[in-house]
PDB file of N, CA, C and O in Angstrom:
ATOM      1  N   MET A   1     100.518  96.776 105.647  1.00  0.00           N
ATOM      2  CA  MET A   1     101.034  97.442 105.202  1.00  0.00           C
ATOM      3  C   MET A   1     100.359  98.885 105.616  1.00  0.00           C
ATOM      4  O   MET A   1     101.040  99.896 105.783  1.00  0.00           O
ATOM      5  N   ARG A   2      99.069  98.848 105.744  1.00  0.00           N
ATOM      6  CA  ARG A   2      98.929  99.982 106.399  1.00  0.00           C
ATOM      7  C   ARG A   2      99.738 100.788 107.757  1.00  0.00           C
ATOM      8  O   ARG A   2     100.104 101.961 107.818  1.00  0.00           O
ATOM      9  N   TRP A   3      99.845  99.817 108.679  1.00  0.00           N
ATOM     10  CA  TRP A   3     100.146  99.908 109.797  1.00  0.00           C
ATOM     11  C   TRP A   3     101.660 100.117 109.889  1.00  0.00           C
ATOM     12  O   TRP A   3     102.260 100.678 110.806  1.00  0.00           O
ATOM     13  N   ARG A   4     102.133  99.613 108.868  1.00  0.00           N
ATOM     14  CA  ARG A   4     103.853 100.172 108.687  1.00  0.00           C
ATOM     15  C   ARG A   4     104.150 101.474 108.197  1.00  0.00           C
ATOM     16  O   ARG A   4     105.150 102.183 108.308  1.00  0.00           O
ATOM     17  N   SER A   5     102.913 101.648 107.558  1.00  0.00           N
ATOM     18  CA  SER A   5     102.976 103.232 107.037  1.00  0.00           C
ATOM     19  C   SER A   5     102.869 104.141 108.249  1.00  0.00           C
ATOM     20  O   SER A   5     103.559 105.156 108.344  1.00  0.00           O
ATOM     21  N   VAL A   6     101.770 103.669 109.410  1.00  0.00           N
ATOM     22  CA  VAL A   6     101.015 104.732 110.411  1.00  0.00           C
ATOM     23  C   VAL A   6     102.560 104.498 111.367  1.00  0.00           C
ATOM     24  O   VAL A   6     102.924 105.449 112.059  1.00  0.00           O
ATOM     25  N   ALA A   7     103.068 103.729 111.359  1.00  0.00           N
ATOM     26  CA  ALA A   7     104.634 103.391 112.721  1.00  0.00           C
ATOM     27  C   ALA A   7     105.678 104.099 111.900  1.00  0.00           C
ATOM     28  O   ALA A   7     106.432 104.753 112.620  1.00  0.00           O
ATOM     29  N   ALA A   8     105.955 104.170 110.618  1.00  0.00           N
ATOM     30  CA  ALA A   8     107.062 104.775 110.271  1.00  0.00           C
ATOM     31  C   ALA A   8     106.807 106.557 110.590  1.00  0.00           C
ATOM     32  O   ALA A   8     107.593 107.396 111.029  1.00  0.00           O
ATOM     33  N   PHE A   9     105.430 106.666 110.175  1.00  0.00           N
ATOM     34  CA  PHE A   9     105.053 108.347 109.947  1.00  0.00           C
ATOM     35  C   PHE A   9     105.198 108.418 111.582  1.00  0.00           C
ATOM     36  O   PHE A   9     105.949 109.352 111.861  1.00  0.00           O
ATOM     37  N   LEU A  10     104.821 107.875 112.517  1.00  0.00           N
ATOM     38  CA  LEU A  10     104.482 108.265 114.158  1.00  0.00           C
ATOM     39  C   LEU A  10     106.074 108.442 114.285  1.00  0.00           C
ATOM     40  O   LEU A  10     106.447 109.553 114.663  1.00  0.00           O
ATOM     41  N   THR A  11     107.283 107.251 113.951  1.00  0.00           N
ATOM     42  CA  THR A  11     108.428 107.492 114.377  1.00  0.00           C
ATOM     43  C   THR A  11     109.246 108.872 113.684  1.00  0.00           C
ATOM     44  O   THR A  11     109.963 109.682 114.271  1.00  0.00           O
ATOM     45  N   SER A  12     108.918 108.833 112.429  1.00  0.00           N
ATOM     46  CA  SER A  12     109.345 110.034 112.012  1.00  0.00           C
ATOM     47  C   SER A  12     109.069 111.546 111.947  1.00  0.00           C
ATOM     48  O   SER A  12     109.653 112.448 111.346  1.00  0.00           O
ATOM     49  N   LEU A  13     107.801 111.537 112.902  1.00  0.00           N
ATOM     50  CA  LEU A  13     107.120 112.661 113.742  1.00  0.00           C
ATOM     51  C   LEU A  13     108.019 113.036 115.247  1.00  0.00           C
ATOM     52  O   LEU A  13     108.487 114.123 115.586  1.00  0.00           O
ATOM     53  N   PHE A  14     108.057 111.670 115.996  1.00  0.00           N
ATOM     54  CA  PHE A  14     108.966 111.968 116.978  1.00  0.00           C
ATOM     55  C   PHE A  14     110.269 112.529 116.369  1.00  0.00           C
ATOM     56  O   PHE A  14     110.585 113.716 116.461  1.00  0.00           O
ATOM     57  N   VAL A  15     111.028 111.551 115.718  1.00  0.00           N
ATOM     58  CA  VAL A  15     112.279 111.860 115.267  1.00  0.00           C
ATOM     59  C   VAL A  15     112.314 113.819 115.214  1.00  0.00           C
ATOM     60  O   VAL A  15     112.913 114.592 115.961  1.00  0.00           O
ATOM     61  N   VAL A  16     111.497 114.081 114.129  1.00  0.00           N
ATOM     62  CA  VAL A  16     111.250 115.918 113.498  1.00  0.00           C
ATOM     63  C   VAL A  16     111.183 115.985 115.071  1.00  0.00           C
ATOM     64  O   VAL A  16     112.270 116.193 115.610  1.00  0.00           O
ATOM     65  N   ALA A  17     110.125 115.849 115.874  1.00  0.00           N
ATOM     66  CA  ALA A  17     110.096 116.856 116.957  1.00  0.00           C
ATOM     67  C   ALA A  17     111.286 117.000 117.746  1.00  0.00           C
ATOM     68  O   ALA A  17     111.621 118.130 118.100  1.00  0.00           O
ATOM     69  N   VAL A  18     112.186 115.671 118.169  1.00  0.00           N
ATOM     70  CA  VAL A  18     113.354 115.459 119.321  1.00  0.00           C
ATOM     71  C   VAL A  18     114.027 116.912 118.977  1.00  0.00           C
ATOM     72  O   VAL A  18     114.245 117.868 119.721  1.00  0.00           O
ATOM     73  N   THR A  19     114.390 116.650 116.939  1.00  0.00           N
ATOM     74  CA  THR A  19     115.893 117.681 116.226  1.00  0.00           C
ATOM     75  C   THR A  19     115.059 119.106 116.389  1.00  0.00           C
ATOM     76  O   THR A  19     115.759 120.092 116.618  1.00  0.00           O
ATOM     77  N   HIS A  20     113.686 119.293 116.297  1.00  0.00           N
ATOM     78  CA  HIS A  20     113.287 120.338 116.855  1.00  0.00           C
ATOM     79  C   HIS A  20     113.643 121.191 118.284  1.00  0.00           C
ATOM     80  O   HIS A  20     113.828 122.404 118.387  1.00  0.00           O
ATOM     81  N   VAL A  21     113.672 120.282 119.222  1.00  0.00           N
ATOM     82  CA  VAL A  21     113.790 120.487 120.183  1.00  0.00           C
ATOM     83  C   VAL A  21     115.546 120.632 120.411  1.00  0.00           C
ATOM     84  O   VAL A  21     115.852 121.616 121.084  1.00  0.00           O
ATOM     85  N   LEU A  22     116.524 119.910 120.008  1.00  0.00           N
ATOM     86  CA  LEU A  22     117.427 120.112 119.784  1.00  0.00           C
ATOM     87  C   LEU A  22     117.911 121.449 119.228  1.00  0.00           C
ATOM     88  O   LEU A  22     118.919 121.994 119.679  1.00  0.00           O
ATOM     89  N   SER A  23     117.212 121.942 118.289  1.00  0.00           N
ATOM     90  CA  SER A  23     117.504 122.776 117.473  1.00  0.00           C
ATOM     91  C   SER A  23     117.830 124.285 117.980  1.00  0.00           C
ATOM     92  O   SER A  23     118.743 125.109 117.909  1.00  0.00           O
ATOM     93  N   LEU A  24     116.266 124.119 118.648  1.00  0.00           N
ATOM     94  CA  LEU A  24     116.255 125.329 119.955  1.00  0.00           C
ATOM     95  C   LEU A  24     117.758 125.411 120.772  1.00  0.00           C
ATOM     96  O   LEU A  24     118.657 126.251 120.801  1.00  0.00           O
ATOM     97  N   ALA A  25     117.584 124.342 121.292  1.00  0.00           N
ATOM     98  CA  ALA A  25     118.866 124.368 122.305  1.00  0.00           C
ATOM     99  C   ALA A  25     120.570 124.808 121.901  1.00  0.00           C
ATOM    100  O   ALA A  25     121.374 125.234 122.730  1.00  0.00           O
ATOM    101  N   VAL A  26     120.860 124.584 120.434  1.00  0.00           N
ATOM    102  CA  VAL A  26     121.827 125.055 119.458  1.00  0.00           C
ATOM    103  C   VAL A  26     121.511 126.703 119.205  1.00  0.00           C
ATOM    104  O   VAL A  26     122.368 127.581 119.299  1.00  0.00           O
ATOM    105  N   SER A  27     120.532 126.854 118.970  1.00  0.00           N
ATOM    106  CA  SER A  27     120.122 128.379 118.524  1.00  0.00           C
ATOM    107  C   SER A  27     120.122 129.249 119.850  1.00  0.00           C
ATOM    108  O   SER A  27     120.661 130.350 119.740  1.00  0.00           O
ATOM    109  N   VAL A  28     119.584 128.905 121.118  1.00  0.00           N
ATOM    110  CA  VAL A  28     119.686 129.841 122.102  1.00  0.00           C
ATOM    111  C   VAL A  28     121.840 129.494 122.429  1.00  0.00           C
ATOM    112  O   VAL A  28     122.561 130.452 122.147  1.00  0.00           O
ATOM    113  N   GLU A  29     122.283 128.672 122.771  1.00  0.00           N
ATOM    114  CA  GLU A  29     123.900 128.467 122.875  1.00  0.00           C
ATOM    115  C   GLU A  29     124.534 129.234 121.757  1.00  0.00           C
ATOM    116  O   GLU A  29     125.668 129.689 121.909  1.00  0.00           O
ATOM    117  N   SER A  30     123.921 129.392 120.728  1.00  0.00           N
ATOM    118  CA  SER A  30     124.836 130.045 119.937  1.00  0.00           C
ATOM    119  C   SER A  30     124.162 131.390 119.370  1.00  0.00           C
ATOM    120  O   SER A  30     124.759 132.158 118.616  1.00  0.00           O
ATOM    121  N   ALA A  31     123.022 131.557 119.762  1.00  0.00           N
ATOM    122  CA  ALA A  31     122.222 133.066 120.991  1.00  0.00           C
ATOM    123  C   ALA A  31     123.687 134.006 122.021  1.00  0.00           C
ATOM    124  O   ALA A  31     124.453 134.959 121.882  1.00  0.00           O
ATOM    125  N   TYR A  32     123.404 133.133 122.841  1.00  0.00           N
ATOM    126  CA  TYR A  32     124.439 133.568 124.072  1.00  0.00           C
ATOM    127  C   TYR A  32     125.939 133.330 123.629  1.00  0.00           C
ATOM    128  O   TYR A  32     126.861 133.903 124.208  1.00  0.00           O
ATOM    129  N   ALA A  33     126.141 132.451 122.567  1.00  0.00           N
ATOM    130  CA  ALA A  33     127.852 132.353 122.546  1.00  0.00           C
ATOM    131  C   ALA A  33     127.882 133.842 121.461  1.00  0.00           C
ATOM    132  O   ALA A  33     128.956 134.136 120.937  1.00  0.00           O
ATOM    133  N   ARG A  34     127.086 134.395 121.291  1.00  0.00           N
ATOM    134  CA  ARG A  34     127.189 136.290 120.342  1.00  0.00           C
ATOM    135  C   ARG A  34     127.046 136.943 121.014  1.00  0.00           C
ATOM    136  O   ARG A  34     127.334 138.006 120.463  1.00  0.00           O
ATOM    137  N   VAL A  35     126.650 137.210 122.353  1.00  0.00           N
ATOM    138  CA  VAL A  35     126.075 138.682 122.906  1.00  0.00           C
ATOM    139  C   VAL A  35     127.220 139.770 122.739  1.00  0.00           C
ATOM    140  O   VAL A  35     127.015 140.898 122.289  1.00  0.00           O
ATOM    141  N   GLY A  36     128.622 139.221 123.216  1.00  0.00           N
ATOM    142  CA  GLY A  36     129.502 140.334 123.020  1.00  0.00           C
ATOM    143  C   GLY A  36     130.572 139.839 124.317  1.00  0.00           C
ATOM    144  O   GLY A  36     131.054 138.709 124.395  1.00  0.00           O
ATOM    145  N   ALA A  37     130.866 141.189 125.503  1.00  0.00           N
ATOM    146  CA  ALA A  37     131.428 140.817 126.335  1.00  0.00           C
ATOM    147  C   ALA A  37     131.213 139.761 127.543  1.00  0.00           C
ATOM    148  O   ALA A  37     131.954 139.252 128.384  1.00  0.00           O
ATOM    149  N   TRP A  38     129.827 139.679 127.218  1.00  0.00           N
ATOM    150  CA  TRP A  38     129.161 138.415 128.334  1.00  0.00           C
ATOM    151  C   TRP A  38     130.098 137.066 127.764  1.00  0.00           C
ATOM    152  O   TRP A  38     130.953 136.450 128.400  1.00  0.00           O
ATOM    153  N   SER A  39     129.653 136.838 126.397  1.00  0.00           N
ATOM    154  CA  SER A  39     130.082 135.938 126.021  1.00  0.00           C
ATOM    155  C   SER A  39     131.598 135.474 125.651  1.00  0.00           C
ATOM    156  O   SER A  39     132.013 134.339 125.419  1.00  0.00           O
ATOM    157  N   GLU A  40     132.208 136.566 125.668  1.00  0.00           N
ATOM    158  CA  GLU A  40     133.933 136.459 126.124  1.00  0.00           C
ATOM    159  C   GLU A  40     134.260 136.187 127.424  1.00  0.00           C
ATOM    160  O   GLU A  40     135.385 135.819 127.763  1.00  0.00           O
ATOM    161  N   ARG A  41     133.176 136.376 128.302  1.00  0.00           N
ATOM    162  CA  ARG A  41     133.650 135.983 129.838  1.00  0.00           C
ATOM    163  C   ARG A  41     133.336 134.479 129.906  1.00  0.00           C
ATOM    164  O   ARG A  41     133.968 133.732 130.653  1.00  0.00           O
ATOM    165  N   HIS A  42     132.524 134.132 129.253  1.00  0.00           N
ATOM    166  CA  HIS A  42     131.259 132.426 129.709  1.00  0.00           C
ATOM    167  C   HIS A  42     131.924 131.808 128.339  1.00  0.00           C
ATOM    168  O   HIS A  42     132.589 130.911 128.857  1.00  0.00           O
ATOM    169  N   TYR A  43     132.131 131.721 127.196  1.00  0.00           N
ATOM    170  CA  TYR A  43     132.610 131.167 126.123  1.00  0.00           C
ATOM    171  C   TYR A  43     133.971 131.420 125.803  1.00  0.00           C
ATOM    172  O   TYR A  43     134.482 132.483 125.448  1.00  0.00           O
ATOM    173  N   SER A  44     134.686 129.888 126.038  1.00  0.00           N
ATOM    174  CA  SER A  44     136.252 130.691 124.878  1.00  0.00           C
ATOM    175  C   SER A  44     135.858 131.007 123.288  1.00  0.00           C
ATOM    176  O   SER A  44     134.733 130.941 122.794  1.00  0.00           O
ATOM    177  N   SER A  45     137.016 131.344 122.678  1.00  0.00           N
ATOM    178  CA  SER A  45     136.700 131.533 121.411  1.00  0.00           C
ATOM    179  C   SER A  45     136.650 130.497 120.598  1.00  0.00           C
ATOM    180  O   SER A  45     136.176 130.635 119.470  1.00  0.00           O
ATOM    181  N   LEU A  46     137.173 129.185 121.077  1.00  0.00           N
ATOM    182  CA  LEU A  46     136.851 128.170 120.639  1.00  0.00           C
ATOM    183  C   LEU A  46     135.063 127.556 120.213  1.00  0.00           C
ATOM    184  O   LEU A  46     134.585 126.999 119.225  1.00  0.00           O
ATOM    185  N   GLU A  47     134.404 128.098 121.765  1.00  0.00           N
ATOM    186  CA  GLU A  47     133.807 127.344 122.289  1.00  0.00           C
ATOM    187  C   GLU A  47     132.330 128.105 121.325  1.00  0.00           C
ATOM    188  O   GLU A  47     131.261 127.658 120.910  1.00  0.00           O
ATOM    189  N   GLN A  48     133.152 129.717 121.288  1.00  0.00           N
ATOM    190  CA  GLN A  48     132.005 130.433 120.568  1.00  0.00           C
ATOM    191  C   GLN A  48     131.930 130.146 118.702  1.00  0.00           C
ATOM    192  O   GLN A  48     130.999 130.165 117.898  1.00  0.00           O
ATOM    193  N   ASP A  49     132.941 129.973 118.619  1.00  0.00           N
ATOM    194  CA  ASP A  49     133.089 129.111 116.586  1.00  0.00           C
ATOM    195  C   ASP A  49     132.356 127.913 117.072  1.00  0.00           C
ATOM    196  O   ASP A  49     131.619 127.893 116.087  1.00  0.00           O
ATOM    197  N   ILE A  50     131.957 126.932 117.747  1.00  0.00           N
ATOM    198  CA  ILE A  50     131.595 125.547 117.568  1.00  0.00           C
ATOM    199  C   ILE A  50     130.244 125.938 118.026  1.00  0.00           C
ATOM    200  O   ILE A  50     129.417 125.050 117.819  1.00  0.00           O
ATOM    201  N   TRP A  51     129.789 126.973 118.570  1.00  0.00           N
ATOM    202  CA  TRP A  51     128.186 126.724 118.348  1.00  0.00           C
ATOM    203  C   TRP A  51     127.733 127.781 117.556  1.00  0.00           C
ATOM    204  O   TRP A  51     126.594 127.656 117.106  1.00  0.00           O
ATOM    205  N   VAL A  52     128.378 128.825 117.272  1.00  0.00           N
ATOM    206  CA  VAL A  52     128.194 129.441 115.828  1.00  0.00           C
ATOM    207  C   VAL A  52     128.062 128.700 114.261  1.00  0.00           C
ATOM    208  O   VAL A  52     127.244 129.187 113.480  1.00  0.00           O
ATOM    209  N   SER A  53     128.840 127.587 113.859  1.00  0.00           N
ATOM    210  CA  SER A  53     129.165 126.963 113.478  1.00  0.00           C
ATOM    211  C   SER A  53     128.180 125.760 113.026  1.00  0.00           C
ATOM    212  O   SER A  53     127.792 125.453 111.899  1.00  0.00           O
ATOM    213  N   THR A  54     127.808 124.968 114.766  1.00  0.00           N
ATOM    214  CA  THR A  54     126.754 124.216 114.394  1.00  0.00           C
ATOM    215  C   THR A  54     125.730 124.695 113.969  1.00  0.00           C
ATOM    216  O   THR A  54     124.975 124.172 113.149  1.00  0.00           O
ATOM    217  N   GLU A  55     125.546 126.350 114.796  1.00  0.00           N
ATOM    218  CA  GLU A  55     123.822 126.590 113.821  1.00  0.00           C
ATOM    219  C   GLU A  55     123.538 126.709 112.818  1.00  0.00           C
ATOM    220  O   GLU A  55     122.423 126.471 112.354  1.00  0.00           O
ATOM    221  N   PHE A  56     124.866 127.267 112.012  1.00  0.00           N
ATOM    222  CA  PHE A  56     124.634 127.578 110.234  1.00  0.00           C
ATOM    223  C   PHE A  56     124.447 126.281 110.273  1.00  0.00           C
ATOM    224  O   PHE A  56     123.288 125.992 110.570  1.00  0.00           O
ATOM    225  N   TRP A  57     125.457 124.983 110.004  1.00  0.00           N
ATOM    226  CA  TRP A  57     125.010 124.240 110.001  1.00  0.00           C
ATOM    227  C   TRP A  57     123.703 123.239 109.460  1.00  0.00           C
ATOM    228  O   TRP A  57     123.240 122.698 108.456  1.00  0.00           O
ATOM    229  N   TRP A  58     123.467 123.454 111.087  1.00  0.00           N
ATOM    230  CA  TRP A  58     121.712 122.911 111.015  1.00  0.00           C
ATOM    231  C   TRP A  58     121.141 123.731 110.170  1.00  0.00           C
ATOM    232  O   TRP A  58     120.585 123.128 109.252  1.00  0.00           O
ATOM    233  N   ARG A  59     121.034 125.246 110.105  1.00  0.00           N
ATOM    234  CA  ARG A  59     120.212 125.661 109.142  1.00  0.00           C
ATOM    235  C   ARG A  59     120.396 125.435 107.704  1.00  0.00           C
ATOM    236  O   ARG A  59     119.506 125.343 106.859  1.00  0.00           O
ATOM    237  N   LEU A  60     121.664 125.357 107.535  1.00  0.00           N
ATOM    238  CA  LEU A  60     122.034 125.028 105.711  1.00  0.00           C
ATOM    239  C   LEU A  60     121.708 123.798 105.631  1.00  0.00           C
ATOM    240  O   LEU A  60     120.740 123.528 104.921  1.00  0.00           O
ATOM    241  N   VAL A  61     122.259 122.952 106.175  1.00  0.00           N
ATOM    242  CA  VAL A  61     122.046 121.285 105.709  1.00  0.00           C
ATOM    243  C   VAL A  61     121.357 120.439 106.541  1.00  0.00           C
ATOM    244  O   VAL A  61     120.760 119.476 106.060  1.00  0.00           O
ATOM    245  N   GLY A  62     121.353 120.717 108.029  1.00  0.00           N
ATOM    246  CA  GLY A  62     121.128 119.653 108.993  1.00  0.00           C
ATOM    247  C   GLY A  62     119.406 119.464 109.094  1.00  0.00           C
ATOM    248  O   GLY A  62     118.796 118.442 109.409  1.00  0.00           O
ATOM    249  N   MET A  63     118.958 120.543 108.793  1.00  0.00           N
ATOM    250  CA  MET A  63     117.181 120.654 109.204  1.00  0.00           C
ATOM    251  C   MET A  63     116.831 119.925 107.789  1.00  0.00           C
ATOM    252  O   MET A  63     115.886 119.136 107.830  1.00  0.00           O
ATOM    253  N   PHE A  64     117.436 120.090 106.647  1.00  0.00           N
ATOM    254  CA  PHE A  64     116.642 119.741 105.692  1.00  0.00           C
ATOM    255  C   PHE A  64     116.756 118.339 105.336  1.00  0.00           C
ATOM    256  O   PHE A  64     115.974 117.695 104.637  1.00  0.00           O
ATOM    257  N   ALA A  65     118.536 117.673 106.277  1.00  0.00           N
ATOM    258  CA  ALA A  65     118.629 116.546 105.799  1.00  0.00           C
ATOM    259  C   ALA A  65     117.809 115.664 106.657  1.00  0.00           C
ATOM    260  O   ALA A  65     117.288 114.608 106.298  1.00  0.00           O
ATOM    261  N   ILE A  66     117.749 116.194 107.798  1.00  0.00           N
ATOM    262  CA  ILE A  66     116.962 115.518 108.686  1.00  0.00           C
ATOM    263  C   ILE A  66     115.370 114.753 108.060  1.00  0.00           C
ATOM    264  O   ILE A  66     114.938 113.603 108.138  1.00  0.00           O
ATOM    265  N   VAL A  67     114.898 115.834 107.531  1.00  0.00           N
ATOM    266  CA  VAL A  67     113.668 115.504 106.752  1.00  0.00           C
ATOM    267  C   VAL A  67     113.689 114.685 105.394  1.00  0.00           C
ATOM    268  O   VAL A  67     112.862 113.834 105.064  1.00  0.00           O
ATOM    269  N   PHE A  68     114.612 115.038 104.789  1.00  0.00           N
ATOM    270  CA  PHE A  68     114.739 113.595 103.532  1.00  0.00           C
ATOM    271  C   PHE A  68     114.807 112.409 104.162  1.00  0.00           C
ATOM    272  O   PHE A  68     114.044 111.484 103.882  1.00  0.00           O
ATOM    273  N   VAL A  69     116.017 112.313 105.355  1.00  0.00           N
ATOM    274  CA  VAL A  69     116.451 110.720 105.782  1.00  0.00           C
ATOM    275  C   VAL A  69     114.877 110.820 106.296  1.00  0.00           C
ATOM    276  O   VAL A  69     114.533 111.746 105.561  1.00  0.00           O
ATOM    277  N   CYS A  70     114.193 110.634 106.735  1.00  0.00           N
ATOM    278  CA  CYS A  70     112.861 110.586 107.660  1.00  0.00           C
ATOM    279  C   CYS A  70     112.084 110.038 106.391  1.00  0.00           C
ATOM    280  O   CYS A  70     111.534 108.936 106.373  1.00  0.00           O
ATOM    281  N   TRP A  71     112.102 111.013 105.237  1.00  0.00           N
ATOM    282  CA  TRP A  71     111.124 110.758 104.084  1.00  0.00           C
ATOM    283  C   TRP A  71     111.773 109.268 103.333  1.00  0.00           C
ATOM    284  O   TRP A  71     111.147 108.264 102.993  1.00  0.00           O
ATOM    285  N   TRP A  72     112.658 109.443 103.271  1.00  0.00           N
ATOM    286  CA  TRP A  72     113.654 108.465 102.191  1.00  0.00           C
ATOM    287  C   TRP A  72     113.563 107.136 103.145  1.00  0.00           C
ATOM    288  O   TRP A  72     113.715 106.115 102.474  1.00  0.00           O
ATOM    289  N   LEU A  73     113.344 106.877 104.608  1.00  0.00           N
ATOM    290  CA  LEU A  73     113.040 106.070 105.412  1.00  0.00           C
ATOM    291  C   LEU A  73     112.067 105.439 105.661  1.00  0.00           C
ATOM    292  O   LEU A  73     112.089 104.304 106.138  1.00  0.00           O
ATOM    293  N   THR A  74     110.801 106.243 105.300  1.00  0.00           N
ATOM    294  CA  THR A  74     109.598 105.839 105.343  1.00  0.00           C
ATOM    295  C   THR A  74     109.290 105.386 103.878  1.00  0.00           C
ATOM    296  O   THR A  74     108.689 104.314 103.804  1.00  0.00           O
ATOM    297  N   GLN A  75     109.541 105.901 102.903  1.00  0.00           N
ATOM    298  CA  GLN A  75     109.330 105.528 101.486  1.00  0.00           C
ATOM    299  C   GLN A  75     110.208 104.197 101.361  1.00  0.00           C
ATOM    300  O   GLN A  75     109.840 103.673 100.309  1.00  0.00           O
ATOM    301  N   ALA A  76     111.068 103.516 101.874  1.00  0.00           N
ATOM    302  CA  ALA A  76     111.956 102.149 101.548  1.00  0.00           C
ATOM    303  C   ALA A  76     111.006 101.157 101.473  1.00  0.00           C
ATOM    304  O   ALA A  76     110.939 100.461 100.459  1.00  0.00           O
ATOM    305  N   PRO A  77     109.927 100.920 102.819  1.00  0.00           N
ATOM    306  CA  PRO A  77     109.278  99.519 102.776  1.00  0.00           C
ATOM    307  C   PRO A  77     108.451  99.567 101.355  1.00  0.00           C
ATOM    308  O   PRO A  77     108.354  98.505 100.740  1.00  0.00           O
ATOM    309  N   GLU A  78     107.775 100.902 100.738  1.00  0.00           N
ATOM    310  CA  GLU A  78     107.291 100.761  99.501  1.00  0.00           C
ATOM    311  C   GLU A  78     107.864 100.252  98.278  1.00  0.00           C
ATOM    312  O   GLU A  78     107.354  99.457  97.488  1.00  0.00           O
ATOM    313  N   GLN A  79     109.330 100.983  98.208  1.00  0.00           N
ATOM    314  CA  GLN A  79     110.043 100.830  97.138  1.00  0.00           C
ATOM    315  C   GLN A  79     110.451  99.248  97.111  1.00  0.00           C
ATOM    316  O   GLN A  79     110.713  98.624  96.082  1.00  0.00           O
ATOM    317  N   GLY A  80     110.453  98.751  98.356  1.00  0.00           N
ATOM    318  CA  GLY A  80     111.298  96.944  97.838  1.00  0.00           C
ATOM    319  C   GLY A  80     110.154  96.159  97.428  1.00  0.00           C
ATOM    320  O   GLY A  80     110.427  95.221  96.680  1.00  0.00           O
ATOM    321  N   ARG A  81     108.876  96.324  97.755  1.00  0.00           N
ATOM    322  CA  ARG A  81     108.125  95.758  97.215  1.00  0.00           C
ATOM    323  C   ARG A  81     107.970  95.624  96.102  1.00  0.00           C
ATOM    324  O   ARG A  81     108.062  96.678  95.473  1.00  0.00           O
ATOM    325  N   ARG A  82     107.616  94.140  95.127  1.00  0.00           N
ATOM    326  CA  ARG A  82     107.218  94.161  93.993  1.00  0.00           C
ATOM    327  C   ARG A  82     105.828  94.123  93.647  1.00  0.00           C
ATOM    328  O   ARG A  82     104.938  93.700  94.384  1.00  0.00           O
ATOM    329  N   ARG A  83     105.723  94.456  92.812  1.00  0.00           N
ATOM    330  CA  ARG A  83     104.246  94.341  91.928  1.00  0.00           C
ATOM    331  C   ARG A  83     103.462  92.961  91.040  1.00  0.00           C
ATOM    332  O   ARG A  83     103.968  92.497  90.019  1.00  0.00           O
ATOM    333  N   GLU A  84     102.552  92.593  91.462  1.00  0.00           N
ATOM    334  CA  GLU A  84     102.765  91.644  90.279  1.00  0.00           C
ATOM    335  C   GLU A  84     101.836  92.267  89.041  1.00  0.00           C
ATOM    336  O   GLU A  84     100.849  92.997  89.133  1.00  0.00           O
ATOM    337  N   PRO A  85     102.523  91.702  87.789  1.00  0.00           N
ATOM    338  CA  PRO A  85     101.918  92.423  86.970  1.00  0.00           C
ATOM    339  C   PRO A  85      99.979  92.170  86.558  1.00  0.00           C
ATOM    340  O   PRO A  85      99.572  91.011  86.640  1.00  0.00           O
ATOM    341  N   ARG A  86      99.514  92.677  86.373  1.00  0.00           N
ATOM    342  CA  ARG A  86      98.420  92.797  86.140  1.00  0.00           C
ATOM    343  C   ARG A  86      98.184  91.969  84.768  1.00  0.00           C
ATOM    344  O   ARG A  86      98.719  92.254  83.696  1.00  0.00           O
ATOM    345  N   ARG A  87      97.297  90.902  84.986  1.00  0.00           N
ATOM    346  CA  ARG A  87      96.969  90.110  83.605  1.00  0.00           C
ATOM    347  C   ARG A  87      95.913  90.814  82.546  1.00  0.00           C
ATOM    348  O   ARG A  87      94.726  91.079  82.734  1.00  0.00           O
ATOM    349  N   ARG A  88      96.414  90.948  81.822  1.00  0.00           N
ATOM    350  CA  ARG A  88      95.659  91.095  80.389  1.00  0.00           C
ATOM    351  C   ARG A  88      94.021  90.663  80.516  1.00  0.00           C
ATOM    352  O   ARG A  88      93.806  89.458  80.650  1.00  0.00           O
ATOM    353  N   PRO A  89      93.075  91.406  80.489  1.00  0.00           N
ATOM    354  CA  PRO A  89      91.422  90.022  80.425  1.00  0.00           C
ATOM    355  C   PRO A  89      91.554  89.583  79.014  1.00  0.00           C
ATOM    356  O   PRO A  89      91.959  90.350  78.140  1.00  0.00           O
ATOM    357  N   ALA A  90      91.234  88.429  78.802  1.00  0.00           N
ATOM    358  CA  ALA A  90      91.256  87.555  77.435  1.00  0.00           C
ATOM    359  C   ALA A  90      90.145  88.213  76.731  1.00  0.00           C
ATOM    360  O   ALA A  90      89.071  88.707  77.078  1.00  0.00           O
ATOM    361  N   SER A  91      90.929  88.007  75.351  1.00  0.00           N
ATOM    362  CA  SER A  91      89.736  88.904  74.570  1.00  0.00           C
ATOM    363  C   SER A  91      88.833  87.981  74.156  1.00  0.00           C
ATOM    364  O   SER A  91      88.966  86.765  74.296  1.00  0.00           O
ATOM    365  N   ARG A  92      87.918  88.536  73.649  1.00  0.00           N
ATOM    366  CA  ARG A  92      86.480  87.529  73.351  1.00  0.00           C
ATOM    367  C   ARG A  92      86.816  86.948  72.091  1.00  0.00           C
ATOM    368  O   ARG A  92      85.914  86.179  71.761  1.00  0.00           O
ATOM    369  N   SER A  93      87.713  86.993  71.269  1.00  0.00           N
ATOM    370  CA  SER A  93      87.985  86.002  70.220  1.00  0.00           C
ATOM    371  C   SER A  93      88.820  84.810  70.740  1.00  0.00           C
ATOM    372  O   SER A  93      88.925  83.789  70.061  1.00  0.00           O
ATOM    373  N   SER A  94      89.373  84.934  71.863  1.00  0.00           N
ATOM    374  CA  SER A  94      89.908  83.619  72.244  1.00  0.00           C
ATOM    375  C   SER A  94      89.525  82.986  73.396  1.00  0.00           C
ATOM    376  O   SER A  94      90.255  82.146  73.923  1.00  0.00           O
ATOM    377  N   LEU A  95      88.302  83.344  73.909  1.00  0.00           N
ATOM    378  CA  LEU A  95      87.439  82.583  74.203  1.00  0.00           C
ATOM    379  C   LEU A  95      86.714  81.310  73.899  1.00  0.00           C
ATOM    380  O   LEU A  95      85.699  81.533  73.240  1.00  0.00           O
ATOM    381  N   PRO A  96      86.862  80.354  74.104  1.00  0.00           N
ATOM    382  CA  PRO A  96      85.993  79.228  73.899  1.00  0.00           C
ATOM    383  C   PRO A  96      85.092  79.233  73.593  1.00  0.00           C
ATOM    384  O   PRO A  96      84.458  79.570  74.592  1.00  0.00           O
ATOM    385  N   SER A  97      83.905  78.972  72.216  1.00  0.00           N
ATOM    386  CA  SER A  97      83.010  78.654  72.256  1.00  0.00           C
ATOM    387  C   SER A  97      81.801  77.850  73.361  1.00  0.00           C
ATOM    388  O   SER A  97      80.663  77.607  72.958  1.00  0.00           O
TER     389      SER A  97
END
């Protein structure tokens, strides 16, 4: 059980680190798409809209969703297990003499 939790944590850590790198790339492209005259020469109107919308979506929904999904998936093995009900200790009056 413990190793499964550690593996799930490391996998989630890797996914979040990769998405941080991708987020940086999207932010840089979005910034270049909004510079002005330079952007109009290097990006079409559609490309500018796509990069800006992608960054907006990522900052509003995506970055929270990816962390929530990682948390949800690491908690799923814990939720799937059934615990055995605890037995009550026998009362002294019911013990044989």
